[in-house]
N, C-alpha and C positions, 0 to 999 in steps of 0.2 A: 502394512499397506490396507488389512481388514478393519484398520480403527475407524472409527467417525471421523471424517476431516472436518475441521474447522469451517471449512467453506463449503463444504459437500451437505451437510445436513439440512433438513427441511426448514424454512424459517418460520419458526414458530411465534403466535401472538402471546407474550407473557402479561400477565394481568397487573396493572398499574394503578394506583390510587386517582389518576386524572379519568379513567373508566369504571369509577366507583369501587374500586378493589385496591387491596395491597399486594405487594410480591408475598405470594404464599412459600412457605419453606417448610422443609422436614427438619424435625427435632434436633437431627445431630447437624444439619446444616446451620441452625441458630446455637448449637453449641460451639461449633467450629469458629464462628460468628466472634464470642466473646473472646476478651485478650487478644485480637489481632493488632498487630502494631499500628499497621494504616487505619483501622478502625477509631483506635483511642487517639490518634492523629485529628483525623476529620471530624470526631464527636467535640474535642477541644476546638478546633476550627469554627464548629457551627456554633457553640455556645458562645464564642469570642463574637462573631460577626453576624449571626443569623444562618438561615438556610443557603446554599450556594448553589450556584449552577450545574446542570449536567456537565457541562463542558470544563467548569474547574473541578468537578467530581474525577472525570476522566482523566484531566491532566495530572493531580495528585496521585491518583492510583497506580496510573501507568509509569510517569517520569519523574516522581518525586526523588529527587537526588538521593535521600538517606532511605526510603520504604519503596520505591517504586517498582512497580512488576517488571517493567522493559528493563530497567536498570540493574537490577539484581537477579534475573531469571534467564536460565536458558530454556525457553519455553517451546523450542521447535523440537520435532521428529516424534517417534511413537511414544517417547519417554515422557514427553512435553505435553503441552495444551493442544498443539495443531500441529498438523504438518501442512507443508505448502508445496506447489507445483513442482520447484526445483528437485524436492527430497524425493518424488514420487518417481521423474522419469528423466534422464540426462537429454532426452529429445527436448523438452519444453526449453532448456537454456542454448541448446544448439540453435533451435530455430531462431531465437532473441538474439543470438549472436548473427546469424546471416541478415537478419532484419537490420541491425546497425550499420552492417558492411553495405547493404543494398542500398540504404540512405547515403552512406558516406560516398558511395559510386556515384548515385542519382543527382548528388548536390554539389557535383564538381571534384570531388577526390582532394579535399583539402590536405596541405602539406603535413597537417598535425592535428590531433583532435584529444580531447579528454573524454573517459568514459566515466559517467558520475552516476553513482546509483543512491539512491534515499532507501534507507533502511535494508542494508544488504543481508540480514537474517545472520545465517552461518556462513554465507559467503559462497554458497553453493553455487547460485546461480550466475554471480561473476566468475567462477571459476569454470563452470561450462561454456560461457561466452569467452573468456581468455583460451581455452583450448579449440574453439574455432577460428579464432584470430591466427593461433599457432599454425592450424592446419592450414589456412591459406595466407599464410606468410608472403608466399609470391605477389599475392595482389596487395598487401598491406607494406611490403617492404621498403618502400619510400616515405611511410608514414611515421613521424614521431606520434606515439600512442602512451599517454598516461592514465592511470586509474586512481579516482578520487571517492572515496565512500563517506557518507553521511551517516554517522550512528550515534547515538546518545547513551547507549549501555557499552560500558566497559568491559562486560563478561563477555558479550557477544563481540566485540572490536577483537579480543584476544582469540577467539574462537576462528574468526574470520582471519586473522594473521596466519592462525596453522593450517587453513584451508587454502591461500593463496599463496603463501611464501614456504621457500625453504627455511626448516627451523636452523640449519646452521648460519644463515644470514641474520646479523642481530638485527633489530629492529631501533629505530630512534625514537625516544619517549620525550615527551615535553609537555606535562598536564597544563602549564601555563600557557602554552601555545594556542592561537587559532588551528594550528594542524600539531593535535595532540601526538601522533604517532605516524611513522613514515617507514618504509620497508620497499622490498623489490620481489615483484611476484617471481612464479617459478620458471616464466618464461623470460625473464630480465625487464620487466617493464616496472616502471617506478609507481609506489601505490602509496596513498596518503589519507589520513583519517581526519574528519572534521565533525563538529558537532552540530552543525548548522550550516543549510545550503549559502548563505550570504557571505560565509567564510572560504567558499570555493573559488578558486580564481576564476575570472572571466575571459573567454578563450572560445573557439570553436568547440563546443561540448555536445555530447550524444547523452542524454539523460535517461534513468530507468529508474521507476516506482513500481515496483510489484508488492502489492498487499502493505504499502504503505498509508495512503490516504485513508484508508478505513479506519487506523488507529489515532486518528486526528482529533481533539475533542470537538463534539458537536453542543450546539443549544437547540434544545427542544420546546417546541412551542404546541400548545392546545388552542383552538378556536372557540371561544367561549361567547355566551350572550352579553359579555359585556366587550367583547373584542378579543384579540389575540392575547394570551397570557403564557408567561415561559413557565417550565416543569422545573422545579429546584428539587433540591435534596435536603430532608430535615431530618432531625431525631424524633423518632417514634415517643409522644409523650408518655405513651401507656408502656412499652419497653425501653428503658433508658439507652442499652446496647443494642438497638435495631433501629435501622436508618428506613426512612420512607420517603415516597415523592410526595410533593405538593405543588399548588400553583402560586403564583405569585399574585399577591392582591391588586397590582396595578402593572403598568406597561414598565417594561425595563430597557436598558439600552439597546439590548440585541436584537429588539426587534424591528430594527431597521433594515436588518438583512433581509425581512420577509417581502417577498414580492406583491406588490399592490393589487395583482390580479390571481392571487394563489386561489387555487379552489379546493386544495386539501384541508382537511380540518385538524390535521397534524403535521408539523413540518421539523426536520432537521437541518439545520445549517452549519458550516464548519468556516468560520471565519479565516482559519489559519490556514485551510486548503486554499483559500482564495488569495491570501497572500502570496503562498509558494507557486500557485499558477500564474500570479502577476508577474513573479520575479523570473520564473522559467521564460515566460512569455517574452520578456524585455530582453534576457539573456538571446534567448533564439534569432528574435528581430535584429539585435544589435550585431551578433558574431556569427550565426550562421547553428547549424546542427539541428538537434530534433529532440523531442520527449517522446517516449514510450510508457503509458501508464496501465498497467494491468491491475485489475482489482474486481471484487464483486461489488455490485451496484444497481442502478436505474437512472433512467433519463428523467428524472423530476416525476415520476408516477408515486412511487411507495412514500410511506408515512412512517410508522414508527418501527423501526429496524434495531434499534439499540439492542445488545445482548452481550451475554459474556458465555465464556467457554473455558472449562478447567477438564483436563484430562479426556479431551476429545468429547465431551458432552456439554450440552447447552446447562449455563450456570447461572443462578439469580444475579443480576448486576449488581445489587444492594448487599448481598451476603458473604463475608470474608473478603472484605475490599482489599486488593494487594497481593491474591492468591490466585486470580483469573484474569484472563484477557479480556478486555473490553473492545466492542467494535460496533460500528455503526457502517450501513451500505453506502457506497459513494454515489453522490448525486451528479451525474456526469453534465447535465443541463446545467448545474451551478458552475463547474469548471470551466463549461465553453462559454459562459455570460462572464468570469472574471479574467478572459484572455482577451476581452476586450476588443477583439479584431486585431489585434497587435500582429498576431501569427494564425494561421490556419489550422483548424481542429478538424479532426477524423475520429468517426465513431459516435458512442461505442459502438463493437461489433462483438458478438458473443465469440468466446474462446473457441469453441469449435470450428467456427469459420475461419477465423483468423490462421488457426494452425493449419487448417487444411489448406488455406490459400499459401502458406509457407512450405507445403509440401511434406506434412507430417507423416501423410502415406509412404512416400517413396522413403524417408529416412527410415522408417520404421521396418521396411521389408529389406534395407540393408541391413541393420543390425539384425534382424532374425537370421538372415543368411549368413551372417558371420557368427552366431550364437552356437556354441556347440552343445552346452548342457541344455536338457529340457526346463531346467529350472529356471535357465536364463532367460529361455524363450517366454517362459509363462510371467516371468517379472515382467518383461516387456510389454507384453500383451496386456496384463492388468493395469500398469502404469497408462497404456494408450488410452485405456476404457476409463481410468478415472479422469484423464484430462479431456476426453471428448463425449462421453455418454450424457446427454440431456438430464438425464436425472442424477447426475453426479456434479462435475464441474463444468461440463460443456456448455451450458447455458446460463450459469450462475454468475461465472466470470466475464469479463468485458475488457476489451482493448480499446484504448483513446490515445489519440496522437495528436502532438503540437508541432506543426511545422512552418518553416518561413513561408511567407507568400509568394516569394520568387521561384520557390521549389516547384510551383504548380504553373502549368502553363497559362493557364488563363487568370492568372493572378491580378491583372489590371481589373478585372470585372467581379472579382470576389474580395477585394483587400478592406471594404467596408462592412462585410457580411461577418457575423458573429461566427455562424459555422459555413465553412465551404461546403460547395457541392462536389460531387465525385470529380477527384483531379482527373486532366486529359494525360497527365502524365502518370502512370500507375504507381502507386506506395504499395509496397510488399505487406501482403496480411491483410489490408483493405481491399486490395485487389490480389488476383493470382501473382506469386512471386514472378517477374522476369527480369533475367540477367542482360545488362545491357552493354 
């Protein structure tokens, strides 16, 4: 709990070549860089094709099937490289479970729905949500619920299975199928694993993406006297086993994603996020449900946010690729634009505001009253402080939601707006939680 959190450390600017400097590294970091399998792979790739985009660099480092960081590492927890909110306090997942039930009720109590999580980590968050579902079984008893997890990491999917299912119940595995693993949760709900959102069956679904969008590959651009130029990753000609940033000599295709009225001089764009948001928007508009996105980010105001984390510390993104997490802040204004008015969007709102609206203070007091040991009380209070403190995660994380237009009372006036106004019908978290 005392370790620096991946999302809780102060954002710092790392010197980059487009600012007239290269990444600075300690001698031991440079030594660890030599011989890294991912570095050798990237070096061969760059020598063959020339400098690669930052997006391609992130994709290779994080999700390469043979050497990718996410594919073969259990990076979560105090022994990993970062800790997420569900690992800090059970209250976080419990309140998200309440959010999904609240939205299910407000949208008409459909007879069945799918709970779909993108990038489920260790399965802790889904587990906490399912515990709430079980505790409120009388509310959900007439609803047919199934769990669908989108996960590219085989290692993490195995950990998720241990978290969510009884080990005595065998899992069905089929590496060649779009559904590569199936099982039954401890509460008896069917759970399935997929590698891609497009493989999840369409139907009334409630989607969750917690610290998912920040890991998607971003293209980086710098404004120059010749116009926008994309930032690329190249081999340092003076140090053959070291990477560096360079600027593309001319315009690149990804430049089309930059807005004509962009006022910043450095921009990060994530086309993959846009594709996923469009898919979610189409699904929600067609079959109902909602999407809740929780991540650290900004509303189109920040510039250079690309950074790495290793052992709960900031880590140079070009050093020892494949051994550290790479991340960039989510641009919620971009997500809103990519929804293209097909659904209503709410947020972003700061995490402390969202959780307070969800009743975190009431839930904390209930758990404190039930806790017998002083150590348990202290852990609850420390977790609350980490989630709510503006200097920790309270203002660094944001919540953002996609909802069907018909969910809002004044939908007819807002259908053509990219961002909906404050809804007349309260949406939990974005307004104070109201049970109907």
